[in-house]
TORTI-298140 format. One record per residue (C-alpha): residue number from 1; residue in three letters; y, z, x. Coordinates in Angstrom, 1 decimal. Layout:
! TORTI-298140
<atom nr="NUM" rest="Ala" yy="Y" zz="Z" xx="X"/>
...
***
This chain:
! TORTI-298140
<atom nr="1" rest="Met" yy="90.6" zz="117.4" xx="-86.2"/>
<atom nr="2" rest="Asp" yy="88.9" zz="116.8" xx="-82.9"/>
<atom nr="3" rest="Phe" yy="90.4" zz="114.2" xx="-82.0"/>
<atom nr="4" rest="Leu" yy="93.7" zz="116.9" xx="-82.7"/>
<atom nr="5" rest="Arg" yy="92.4" zz="119.2" xx="-80.6"/>
<atom nr="6" rest="Ser" yy="91.7" zz="117.0" xx="-77.8"/>
<atom nr="7" rest="Leu" yy="95.2" zz="115.2" xx="-77.6"/>
<atom nr="8" rest="Ser" yy="96.7" zz="118.4" xx="-78.4"/>
<atom nr="9" rest="Arg" yy="94.9" zz="119.9" xx="-75.3"/>
<atom nr="10" rest="Glu" yy="96.2" zz="116.5" xx="-72.7"/>
<atom nr="11" rest="Val" yy="99.8" zz="117.5" xx="-73.6"/>
<atom nr="12" rest="Ala" yy="99.9" zz="120.8" xx="-73.0"/>
<atom nr="13" rest="Ala" yy="98.0" zz="119.8" xx="-69.1"/>
<atom nr="14" rest="Val" yy="100.2" zz="117.0" xx="-68.7"/>
<atom nr="15" rest="Val" yy="103.1" zz="120.1" xx="-69.5"/>
<atom nr="16" rest="Glu" yy="101.7" zz="122.8" xx="-67.6"/>
<atom nr="17" rest="Ala" yy="101.4" zz="120.7" xx="-64.5"/>
<atom nr="18" rest="Val" yy="105.0" zz="119.6" xx="-64.1"/>
<atom nr="19" rest="Ser" yy="107.2" zz="122.6" xx="-65.4"/>
<atom nr="20" rest="Pro" yy="106.7" zz="124.4" xx="-62.2"/>
<atom nr="21" rest="Ala" yy="108.2" zz="121.7" xx="-60.6"/>
<atom nr="22" rest="Val" yy="111.6" zz="121.2" xx="-63.1"/>
<atom nr="23" rest="Leu" yy="114.9" zz="123.1" xx="-62.2"/>
<atom nr="24" rest="His" yy="117.2" zz="124.5" xx="-64.1"/>
<atom nr="25" rest="Leu" yy="120.6" zz="123.8" xx="-62.6"/>
<atom nr="26" rest="Arg" yy="124.0" zz="125.5" xx="-62.8"/>
<atom nr="27" rest="Ser" yy="127.2" zz="123.3" xx="-61.6"/>
<atom nr="28" rest="Val" yy="130.0" zz="125.1" xx="-60.2"/>
<atom nr="29" rest="Arg" yy="133.6" zz="123.5" xx="-60.5"/>
<atom nr="30" rest="Ala" yy="137.5" zz="124.2" xx="-59.6"/>
<atom nr="31" rest="Gly" yy="139.6" zz="123.6" xx="-62.6"/>
<atom nr="32" rest="Arg" yy="138.9" zz="123.6" xx="-66.2"/>
<atom nr="33" rest="Asp" yy="135.6" zz="121.5" xx="-65.1"/>
<atom nr="34" rest="Gly" yy="133.8" zz="125.4" xx="-64.5"/>
<atom nr="35" rest="Leu" yy="130.3" zz="125.5" xx="-65.0"/>
<atom nr="36" rest="Ser" yy="128.5" zz="123.2" xx="-66.5"/>
<atom nr="37" rest="Gly" yy="124.8" zz="122.8" xx="-66.4"/>
<atom nr="38" rest="Gly" yy="122.3" zz="120.6" xx="-66.8"/>
<atom nr="39" rest="Ser" yy="118.6" zz="119.8" xx="-64.8"/>
<atom nr="40" rest="Gly" yy="116.1" zz="119.1" xx="-62.2"/>
<atom nr="41" rest="Val" yy="112.5" zz="118.7" xx="-60.9"/>
<atom nr="42" rest="Val" yy="111.1" zz="119.1" xx="-57.2"/>
<atom nr="43" rest="Val" yy="110.1" zz="116.2" xx="-55.6"/>
<atom nr="44" rest="Ala" yy="108.7" zz="117.8" xx="-52.5"/>
<atom nr="45" rest="Ala" yy="107.0" zz="121.1" xx="-51.4"/>
<atom nr="46" rest="Asp" yy="109.3" zz="122.3" xx="-49.1"/>
<atom nr="47" rest="Gly" yy="112.7" zz="122.0" xx="-52.1"/>
<atom nr="48" rest="Leu" yy="113.6" zz="118.2" xx="-52.0"/>
<atom nr="49" rest="Ala" yy="114.9" zz="118.0" xx="-55.3"/>
<atom nr="50" rest="Leu" yy="116.2" zz="115.1" xx="-57.5"/>
<atom nr="51" rest="Thr" yy="118.7" zz="115.0" xx="-60.4"/>
<atom nr="52" rest="Asn" yy="121.5" zz="112.9" xx="-62.6"/>
<atom nr="53" rest="Ser" yy="125.0" zz="112.3" xx="-60.3"/>
<atom nr="54" rest="His" yy="127.1" zz="114.0" xx="-63.0"/>
<atom nr="55" rest="Val" yy="125.0" zz="117.2" xx="-62.9"/>
<atom nr="56" rest="Val" yy="125.8" zz="117.3" xx="-59.3"/>
<atom nr="57" rest="His" yy="129.5" zz="115.6" xx="-58.9"/>
<atom nr="58" rest="Gly" yy="132.3" zz="117.1" xx="-57.3"/>
<atom nr="59" rest="Ala" yy="130.2" zz="120.2" xx="-57.9"/>
<atom nr="60" rest="Ala" yy="131.6" zz="123.3" xx="-55.6"/>
<atom nr="61" rest="Val" yy="128.2" zz="125.1" xx="-56.1"/>
<atom nr="62" rest="Val" yy="125.0" zz="124.9" xx="-57.8"/>
<atom nr="63" rest="Glu" yy="122.4" zz="127.2" xx="-58.5"/>
<atom nr="64" rest="Ala" yy="119.3" zz="125.8" xx="-59.0"/>
<atom nr="65" rest="Ala" yy="116.7" zz="128.6" xx="-61.6"/>
<atom nr="66" rest="Leu" yy="113.5" zz="128.6" xx="-60.8"/>
<atom nr="67" rest="Thr" yy="110.1" zz="129.5" xx="-63.7"/>
<atom nr="68" rest="Asp" yy="109.0" zz="131.9" xx="-60.7"/>
<atom nr="69" rest="Gly" yy="112.5" zz="133.1" xx="-61.5"/>
<atom nr="70" rest="Arg" yy="114.0" zz="133.2" xx="-58.4"/>
<atom nr="71" rest="Ser" yy="117.4" zz="130.9" xx="-57.8"/>
<atom nr="72" rest="Leu" yy="118.9" zz="129.6" xx="-55.6"/>
<atom nr="73" rest="Val" yy="122.6" zz="127.8" xx="-54.4"/>
<atom nr="74" rest="Ala" yy="120.4" zz="123.8" xx="-53.7"/>
<atom nr="75" rest="Asp" yy="122.1" zz="122.0" xx="-51.3"/>
<atom nr="76" rest="Val" yy="123.2" zz="118.2" xx="-52.6"/>
<atom nr="77" rest="Leu" yy="122.0" zz="115.4" xx="-50.1"/>
<atom nr="78" rest="Gly" yy="123.6" zz="112.9" xx="-51.3"/>
<atom nr="79" rest="Asp" yy="125.9" zz="111.6" xx="-54.9"/>
<atom nr="80" rest="Asp" yy="124.5" zz="108.0" xx="-55.9"/>
<atom nr="81" rest="Pro" yy="127.0" zz="107.8" xx="-59.0"/>
<atom nr="82" rest="Val" yy="125.7" zz="104.0" xx="-59.4"/>
<atom nr="83" rest="Thr" yy="122.2" zz="104.9" xx="-60.2"/>
<atom nr="84" rest="Asp" yy="123.8" zz="108.2" xx="-61.7"/>
<atom nr="85" rest="Leu" yy="120.5" zz="110.1" xx="-59.4"/>
<atom nr="86" rest="Ala" yy="121.0" zz="113.5" xx="-56.3"/>
<atom nr="87" rest="Val" yy="119.2" zz="114.4" xx="-54.1"/>
<atom nr="88" rest="Leu" yy="118.9" zz="117.8" xx="-53.4"/>
<atom nr="89" rest="Arg" yy="117.6" zz="120.1" xx="-51.2"/>
<atom nr="90" rest="Leu" yy="117.0" zz="124.1" xx="-51.9"/>
<atom nr="91" rest="Pro" yy="116.3" zz="126.5" xx="-49.2"/>
<atom nr="92" rest="Ala" yy="112.4" zz="127.8" xx="-49.6"/>
<atom nr="93" rest="Ser" yy="109.0" zz="126.1" xx="-48.5"/>
<atom nr="94" rest="Gly" yy="105.7" zz="125.7" xx="-50.7"/>
<atom nr="95" rest="Leu" yy="107.2" zz="124.6" xx="-54.1"/>
<atom nr="96" rest="Pro" yy="105.4" zz="123.4" xx="-57.0"/>
<atom nr="97" rest="Ala" yy="106.5" zz="119.4" xx="-57.1"/>
<atom nr="98" rest="Ala" yy="106.0" zz="116.7" xx="-59.1"/>
<atom nr="99" rest="Thr" yy="104.9" zz="113.6" xx="-58.1"/>
<atom nr="100" rest="Leu" yy="106.4" zz="110.5" xx="-58.0"/>
<atom nr="101" rest="Gly" yy="104.7" zz="107.8" xx="-60.5"/>
<atom nr="102" rest="Asp" yy="105.2" zz="104.0" xx="-60.3"/>
<atom nr="103" rest="Ser" yy="108.0" zz="103.1" xx="-63.5"/>
<atom nr="104" rest="Asn" yy="107.3" zz="99.4" xx="-63.1"/>
<atom nr="105" rest="Ala" yy="103.6" zz="99.8" xx="-64.6"/>
<atom nr="106" rest="Leu" yy="105.6" zz="101.6" xx="-68.1"/>
<atom nr="107" rest="Arg" yy="105.3" zz="98.8" xx="-70.9"/>
<atom nr="108" rest="Ala" yy="106.8" zz="99.7" xx="-74.6"/>
<atom nr="109" rest="Gly" yy="104.5" zz="101.7" xx="-76.5"/>
<atom nr="110" rest="Asp" yy="103.1" zz="104.2" xx="-73.8"/>
<atom nr="111" rest="Trp" yy="103.5" zz="107.9" xx="-74.0"/>
<atom nr="112" rest="Val" yy="105.9" zz="109.7" xx="-72.5"/>
<atom nr="113" rest="Ala" yy="107.3" zz="113.1" xx="-72.2"/>
<atom nr="114" rest="Ala" yy="110.9" zz="115.0" xx="-71.3"/>
<atom nr="115" rest="Val" yy="111.1" zz="118.9" xx="-69.5"/>
<atom nr="116" rest="Gly" yy="114.2" zz="120.1" xx="-69.0"/>
<atom nr="117" rest="Ser" yy="117.2" zz="122.9" xx="-70.0"/>
<atom nr="118" rest="Pro" yy="118.8" zz="121.6" xx="-73.0"/>
<atom nr="119" rest="Phe" yy="122.3" zz="123.6" xx="-74.0"/>
<atom nr="120" rest="Gly" yy="120.3" zz="126.4" xx="-71.4"/>
<atom nr="121" rest="Phe" yy="117.2" zz="126.4" xx="-73.0"/>
<atom nr="122" rest="Ser" yy="114.6" zz="125.7" xx="-70.0"/>
<atom nr="123" rest="Leu" yy="111.7" zz="124.2" xx="-70.0"/>
<atom nr="124" rest="Thr" yy="112.2" zz="122.8" xx="-73.7"/>
<atom nr="125" rest="Val" yy="109.1" zz="120.0" xx="-74.3"/>
<atom nr="126" rest="Thr" yy="110.1" zz="117.4" xx="-76.0"/>
<atom nr="127" rest="Ala" yy="107.5" zz="113.8" xx="-76.8"/>
<atom nr="128" rest="Gly" yy="107.7" zz="110.3" xx="-77.8"/>
<atom nr="129" rest="Ile" yy="106.6" zz="106.9" xx="-76.6"/>
<atom nr="130" rest="Val" yy="109.1" zz="104.3" xx="-74.0"/>
<atom nr="131" rest="Ser" yy="110.8" zz="102.6" xx="-76.5"/>
<atom nr="132" rest="Ala" yy="112.3" zz="99.6" xx="-74.1"/>
<atom nr="133" rest="Leu" yy="112.7" zz="98.6" xx="-70.7"/>
<atom nr="134" rest="Gly" yy="115.4" zz="97.0" xx="-68.8"/>
<atom nr="135" rest="Arg" yy="118.6" zz="98.6" xx="-70.9"/>
<atom nr="136" rest="Thr" yy="121.6" zz="98.2" xx="-69.4"/>
<atom nr="137" rest="Leu" yy="124.5" zz="101.1" xx="-69.8"/>
<atom nr="138" rest="Pro" yy="127.7" zz="101.9" xx="-69.3"/>
<atom nr="139" rest="Gly" yy="128.0" zz="103.7" xx="-66.3"/>
<atom nr="140" rest="Arg" yy="131.0" zz="106.0" xx="-64.2"/>
<atom nr="141" rest="Gly" yy="134.0" zz="103.7" xx="-63.6"/>
<atom nr="142" rest="Gly" yy="132.9" zz="101.1" xx="-65.5"/>
<atom nr="143" rest="Arg" yy="129.3" zz="100.0" xx="-63.6"/>
<atom nr="144" rest="Pro" yy="126.9" zz="99.8" xx="-65.6"/>
<atom nr="145" rest="Leu" yy="124.1" zz="101.5" xx="-64.9"/>
<atom nr="146" rest="Glu" yy="121.3" zz="98.9" xx="-65.0"/>
<atom nr="147" rest="Gly" yy="117.2" zz="98.7" xx="-65.2"/>
<atom nr="148" rest="Val" yy="117.2" zz="101.8" xx="-67.5"/>
<atom nr="149" rest="Ile" yy="114.1" zz="102.6" xx="-69.9"/>
<atom nr="150" rest="Gln" yy="114.6" zz="103.8" xx="-73.1"/>
<atom nr="151" rest="Thr" yy="112.3" zz="106.2" xx="-75.0"/>
<atom nr="152" rest="Asp" yy="112.4" zz="108.1" xx="-78.5"/>
<atom nr="153" rest="Ala" yy="111.4" zz="111.5" xx="-76.5"/>
<atom nr="154" rest="Pro" yy="114.6" zz="113.5" xx="-77.9"/>
<atom nr="155" rest="Leu" yy="117.6" zz="114.8" xx="-75.2"/>
<atom nr="156" rest="Asn" yy="120.1" zz="116.7" xx="-75.9"/>
<atom nr="157" rest="Pro" yy="122.8" zz="117.9" xx="-73.2"/>
<atom nr="158" rest="Gly" yy="121.6" zz="119.6" xx="-70.6"/>
<atom nr="159" rest="Asn" yy="117.9" zz="117.6" xx="-70.1"/>
<atom nr="160" rest="Ser" yy="119.9" zz="115.9" xx="-67.7"/>
<atom nr="161" rest="Gly" yy="118.7" zz="115.0" xx="-64.5"/>
<atom nr="162" rest="Gly" yy="114.9" zz="116.3" xx="-65.8"/>
<atom nr="163" rest="Pro" yy="111.6" zz="114.1" xx="-65.5"/>
<atom nr="164" rest="Leu" yy="109.9" zz="111.8" xx="-68.3"/>
<atom nr="165" rest="Val" yy="106.3" zz="112.2" xx="-67.2"/>
<atom nr="166" rest="Asp" yy="103.5" zz="110.4" xx="-68.3"/>
<atom nr="167" rest="Ala" yy="100.3" zz="110.7" xx="-69.9"/>
<atom nr="168" rest="Glu" yy="98.9" zz="112.1" xx="-66.3"/>
<atom nr="169" rest="Ala" yy="102.4" zz="114.2" xx="-65.5"/>
<atom nr="170" rest="Arg" yy="103.3" zz="111.9" xx="-63.5"/>
<atom nr="171" rest="Val" yy="107.7" zz="111.6" xx="-62.8"/>
<atom nr="172" rest="Val" yy="108.3" zz="107.9" xx="-64.3"/>
<atom nr="173" rest="Gly" yy="112.1" zz="108.8" xx="-65.1"/>
<atom nr="174" rest="Ile" yy="115.3" zz="110.9" xx="-64.2"/>
<atom nr="175" rest="Ala" yy="116.8" zz="111.8" xx="-67.6"/>
<atom nr="176" rest="Thr" yy="120.3" zz="110.5" xx="-68.0"/>
<atom nr="177" rest="Ala" yy="122.0" zz="109.5" xx="-71.1"/>
<atom nr="178" rest="Leu" yy="121.5" zz="109.3" xx="-74.7"/>
<atom nr="179" rest="Val" yy="123.5" zz="107.7" xx="-77.9"/>
<atom nr="180" rest="Leu" yy="125.8" zz="110.1" xx="-80.2"/>
<atom nr="181" rest="Pro" yy="125.3" zz="110.4" xx="-83.4"/>
<atom nr="182" rest="Ala" yy="122.6" zz="107.8" xx="-82.7"/>
<atom nr="183" rest="Gln" yy="118.3" zz="110.0" xx="-82.7"/>
<atom nr="184" rest="Gly" yy="116.1" zz="108.3" xx="-81.0"/>
<atom nr="185" rest="Leu" yy="118.3" zz="106.4" xx="-78.8"/>
<atom nr="186" rest="Cys" yy="117.9" zz="108.0" xx="-75.3"/>
<atom nr="187" rest="Phe" yy="117.7" zz="106.8" xx="-71.8"/>
<atom nr="188" rest="Ala" yy="116.1" zz="107.8" xx="-68.4"/>
<atom nr="189" rest="Ile" yy="116.5" zz="106.7" xx="-64.8"/>
<atom nr="190" rest="Pro" yy="113.6" zz="104.3" xx="-63.8"/>
<atom nr="191" rest="Ser" yy="110.9" zz="106.5" xx="-61.2"/>
<atom nr="192" rest="Asn" yy="111.1" zz="103.3" xx="-58.8"/>
<atom nr="193" rest="Thr" yy="114.6" zz="103.9" xx="-58.4"/>
<atom nr="194" rest="Ala" yy="114.7" zz="107.3" xx="-57.8"/>
<atom nr="195" rest="Ala" yy="112.6" zz="106.5" xx="-54.8"/>
<atom nr="196" rest="Phe" yy="115.1" zz="104.7" xx="-53.4"/>
<atom nr="197" rest="Val" yy="118.0" zz="106.5" xx="-53.6"/>
<atom nr="198" rest="Leu" yy="115.4" zz="109.3" xx="-52.3"/>
<atom nr="199" rest="Gly" yy="114.9" zz="107.8" xx="-48.9"/>
<atom nr="200" rest="Glu" yy="118.4" zz="106.5" xx="-48.6"/>
<atom nr="201" rest="Val" yy="119.6" zz="109.7" xx="-48.9"/>
<atom nr="202" rest="Leu" yy="117.3" zz="111.2" xx="-46.4"/>
<atom nr="203" rest="Ala" yy="118.0" zz="108.6" xx="-43.6"/>
<atom nr="204" rest="His" yy="121.8" zz="108.1" xx="-44.0"/>
<atom nr="205" rest="Arg" yy="123.2" zz="110.8" xx="-46.2"/>
<atom nr="206" rest="Arg" yy="124.2" zz="108.1" xx="-48.5"/>
<atom nr="207" rest="Val" yy="122.8" zz="105.5" xx="-50.5"/>
<atom nr="208" rest="Arg" yy="123.5" zz="103.1" xx="-48.5"/>
<atom nr="209" rest="Arg" yy="122.8" zz="98.5" xx="-50.3"/>
<atom nr="210" rest="Ala" yy="123.4" zz="95.0" xx="-50.0"/>
<atom nr="211" rest="Gln" yy="124.9" zz="93.5" xx="-52.8"/>
<atom nr="212" rest="Leu" yy="124.5" zz="89.8" xx="-54.0"/>
<atom nr="213" rest="Gly" yy="127.4" zz="90.1" xx="-56.4"/>
<atom nr="214" rest="Val" yy="125.6" zz="89.7" xx="-59.7"/>
<atom nr="215" rest="Ala" yy="125.4" zz="91.7" xx="-63.1"/>
<atom nr="216" rest="Val" yy="121.3" zz="91.4" xx="-64.3"/>
<atom nr="217" rest="Gln" yy="118.7" zz="92.7" xx="-66.1"/>
<atom nr="218" rest="Glu" yy="115.3" zz="92.9" xx="-66.8"/>
<atom nr="219" rest="Val" yy="113.8" zz="89.4" xx="-69.4"/>
<atom nr="220" rest="Leu" yy="109.4" zz="88.7" xx="-70.1"/>
<atom nr="221" rest="Leu" yy="110.1" zz="85.3" xx="-69.2"/>
<atom nr="222" rest="Pro" yy="107.0" zz="82.7" xx="-71.4"/>
<atom nr="223" rest="Ala" yy="103.7" zz="82.6" xx="-69.8"/>
<atom nr="224" rest="Ala" yy="103.7" zz="78.7" xx="-69.6"/>
<atom nr="225" rest="Ile" yy="107.1" zz="79.0" xx="-67.7"/>
<atom nr="226" rest="Ala" yy="105.7" zz="82.0" xx="-65.4"/>
<atom nr="227" rest="Arg" yy="102.8" zz="79.6" xx="-64.2"/>
<atom nr="228" rest="Thr" yy="104.9" zz="76.5" xx="-63.6"/>
<atom nr="229" rest="Ala" yy="107.0" zz="78.8" xx="-61.3"/>
<atom nr="230" rest="Gly" yy="103.9" zz="80.4" xx="-60.0"/>
<atom nr="231" rest="Leu" yy="104.9" zz="83.7" xx="-60.5"/>
<atom nr="232" rest="Asp" yy="102.0" zz="87.1" xx="-60.9"/>
<atom nr="233" rest="Glu" yy="103.9" zz="88.3" xx="-63.7"/>
<atom nr="234" rest="Ala" yy="105.8" zz="86.8" xx="-66.6"/>
<atom nr="235" rest="Arg" yy="108.9" zz="89.1" xx="-65.9"/>
<atom nr="236" rest="Gly" yy="112.5" zz="88.5" xx="-63.7"/>
<atom nr="237" rest="Val" yy="116.0" zz="89.9" xx="-63.0"/>
<atom nr="238" rest="Ala" yy="117.9" zz="87.7" xx="-65.2"/>
<atom nr="239" rest="Val" yy="122.1" zz="87.0" xx="-64.0"/>
<atom nr="240" rest="His" yy="124.6" zz="87.2" xx="-67.2"/>
<atom nr="241" rest="His" yy="127.2" zz="87.3" xx="-64.7"/>
<atom nr="242" rest="Val" yy="128.4" zz="86.4" xx="-60.8"/>
<atom nr="243" rest="Ala" yy="131.5" zz="88.1" xx="-59.2"/>
<atom nr="244" rest="Ser" yy="134.2" zz="85.5" xx="-57.9"/>
<atom nr="245" rest="Gly" yy="133.9" zz="85.4" xx="-54.2"/>
<atom nr="246" rest="Ser" yy="130.2" zz="87.4" xx="-53.4"/>
<atom nr="247" rest="Ala" yy="127.1" zz="86.5" xx="-51.7"/>
<atom nr="248" rest="Ala" yy="125.3" zz="84.9" xx="-54.9"/>
<atom nr="249" rest="Ala" yy="128.3" zz="82.9" xx="-55.7"/>
<atom nr="250" rest="Ala" yy="128.3" zz="81.3" xx="-52.1"/>
<atom nr="251" rest="Ala" yy="124.7" zz="81.2" xx="-52.4"/>
<atom nr="252" rest="Gly" yy="125.2" zz="78.7" xx="-55.9"/>
<atom nr="253" rest="Val" yy="123.6" zz="81.2" xx="-57.4"/>
<atom nr="254" rest="Ala" yy="125.0" zz="80.8" xx="-61.2"/>
<atom nr="255" rest="Pro" yy="124.5" zz="82.4" xx="-64.9"/>
<atom nr="256" rest="Gly" yy="121.9" zz="82.4" xx="-66.6"/>
<atom nr="257" rest="Asp" yy="119.6" zz="82.7" xx="-63.3"/>
<atom nr="258" rest="Val" yy="116.5" zz="84.7" xx="-62.9"/>
<atom nr="259" rest="Leu" yy="115.8" zz="85.9" xx="-60.3"/>
<atom nr="260" rest="Val" yy="112.0" zz="85.8" xx="-59.1"/>
<atom nr="261" rest="Ala" yy="111.8" zz="86.7" xx="-55.8"/>
<atom nr="262" rest="Phe" yy="114.7" zz="88.0" xx="-52.4"/>
<atom nr="263" rest="Gly" yy="112.9" zz="87.7" xx="-48.8"/>
<atom nr="264" rest="Gly" yy="109.9" zz="87.5" xx="-49.9"/>
<atom nr="265" rest="Arg" yy="109.8" zz="90.1" xx="-52.2"/>
<atom nr="266" rest="Pro" yy="108.7" zz="89.8" xx="-55.6"/>
<atom nr="267" rest="Leu" yy="111.4" zz="90.3" xx="-58.5"/>
<atom nr="268" rest="Arg" yy="110.2" zz="92.5" xx="-61.9"/>
<atom nr="269" rest="Thr" yy="112.5" zz="94.5" xx="-62.3"/>
<atom nr="270" rest="Val" yy="116.3" zz="96.1" xx="-62.0"/>
<atom nr="271" rest="Ala" yy="114.3" zz="98.9" xx="-59.8"/>
<atom nr="272" rest="Asp" yy="112.7" zz="95.8" xx="-57.9"/>
<atom nr="273" rest="Leu" yy="115.6" zz="94.0" xx="-56.7"/>
<atom nr="274" rest="His" yy="117.6" zz="98.2" xx="-56.0"/>
<atom nr="275" rest="Arg" yy="114.7" zz="98.2" xx="-53.1"/>
<atom nr="276" rest="Ala" yy="114.9" zz="95.3" xx="-52.0"/>
<atom nr="277" rest="Leu" yy="118.9" zz="95.2" xx="-51.4"/>
<atom nr="278" rest="Gly" yy="118.6" zz="98.4" xx="-49.1"/>
<atom nr="279" rest="Ser" yy="120.4" zz="99.2" xx="-45.7"/>
<atom nr="280" rest="Glu" yy="117.9" zz="96.9" xx="-44.2"/>
<atom nr="281" rest="Ala" yy="119.4" zz="93.2" xx="-46.0"/>
<atom nr="282" rest="Ile" yy="122.8" zz="94.0" xx="-45.4"/>
<atom nr="283" rest="Gly" yy="124.2" zz="90.4" xx="-43.2"/>
<atom nr="284" rest="Arg" yy="120.9" zz="89.8" xx="-43.4"/>
<atom nr="285" rest="Glu" yy="120.1" zz="86.1" xx="-44.4"/>
<atom nr="286" rest="Ala" yy="117.4" zz="86.2" xx="-46.2"/>
<atom nr="287" rest="Glu" yy="115.4" zz="83.6" xx="-48.9"/>
<atom nr="288" rest="Leu" yy="116.3" zz="84.1" xx="-52.9"/>
<atom nr="289" rest="Val" yy="113.8" zz="82.5" xx="-55.4"/>
<atom nr="290" rest="Val" yy="115.4" zz="81.5" xx="-58.7"/>
<atom nr="291" rest="Leu" yy="114.2" zz="80.0" xx="-61.6"/>
<atom nr="292" rest="Arg" yy="117.3" zz="77.4" xx="-63.1"/>
<atom nr="293" rest="Arg" yy="115.7" zz="75.8" xx="-66.6"/>
<atom nr="294" rest="Gly" yy="112.4" zz="77.1" xx="-65.6"/>
<atom nr="295" rest="Leu" yy="112.4" zz="75.4" xx="-62.5"/>
<atom nr="296" rest="Arg" yy="111.8" zz="77.0" xx="-59.9"/>
<atom nr="297" rest="Glu" yy="114.5" zz="76.9" xx="-56.6"/>
<atom nr="298" rest="Thr" yy="114.9" zz="78.6" xx="-53.1"/>
<atom nr="299" rest="Arg" yy="118.8" zz="79.8" xx="-52.0"/>
<atom nr="300" rest="Arg" yy="119.8" zz="81.5" xx="-48.4"/>
<atom nr="301" rest="Ile" yy="121.8" zz="84.0" xx="-49.2"/>
<atom nr="302" rest="Val" yy="124.1" zz="87.0" xx="-46.6"/>
<atom nr="303" rest="Pro" yy="124.1" zz="90.5" xx="-48.4"/>
<atom nr="304" rest="Ala" yy="127.0" zz="92.0" xx="-48.1"/>
<atom nr="305" rest="Glu" yy="127.3" zz="96.3" xx="-47.8"/>
<atom nr="306" rest="Ala" yy="128.5" zz="97.5" xx="-50.7"/>
<atom nr="307" rest="Arg" yy="131.2" zz="99.5" xx="-51.2"/>
<atom nr="308" rest="Val" yy="131.1" zz="102.3" xx="-54.0"/>
<atom nr="309" rest="Thr" yy="133.8" zz="105.0" xx="-54.8"/>
<atom nr="310" rest="Gly" yy="133.6" zz="107.6" xx="-56.7"/>
***
């Protein structure tokens, strides 16, 4: 019983720490789409907040309800359908803010909790574990969402855009999707991807990104191969498709290759790849390190600027 009481206190403390930063969002759209709901999370005291792109995309007005009872009209600073993330600015200061954690530190089996407004029930808390990492989901316009966290913390419509937090009350993901009618198949965008999107939006009001022209998925590598290749961690980003005429095709990248470094930065996750392919990488030749049949190869590559519509 002492263990259960201690566990209960710790979980309640996590919820109390993050809940003041959670938003209940209402998006007003013209036409038949009308009014829709979702969640968000404040990540800076000056009113910066994160949510899903699909929660606010195309909205004429986004209203954010705070836990102190205030309702504010949020400005959408940037909307990135590729990652299903959006950055909001609330017209307020001194707000309770959650801390973005390091999603690369997550492991399958880690405890997590989701806080949001499923079906409009604000500040609803669910909990579970990280079920898997590096998942790929269908995204808007047929473009996949890569590097997604899978969790069995129950999510429902309205949770979208809310935080997935770890045992230290740090935001490690932004809830994005669930699979119906399955149970326990829920997904979140990694916090490291959210941090990249946040930085790009603040710098450019949109996400300017370079692209290699590959479709990828995170993989675990055999320890022996990782040691032989001189990798600090036995993880990488596997290529399963190379677009014709792309920078990757020109550099000789092929399906089956595993990307392990770009521009001197290790690539352990898709979030690492997103961050490496920021605006500064556009049009600049860089060194790409790949594993092909377990052997390390170095290639020179010039990423193009990604053009995204929708």
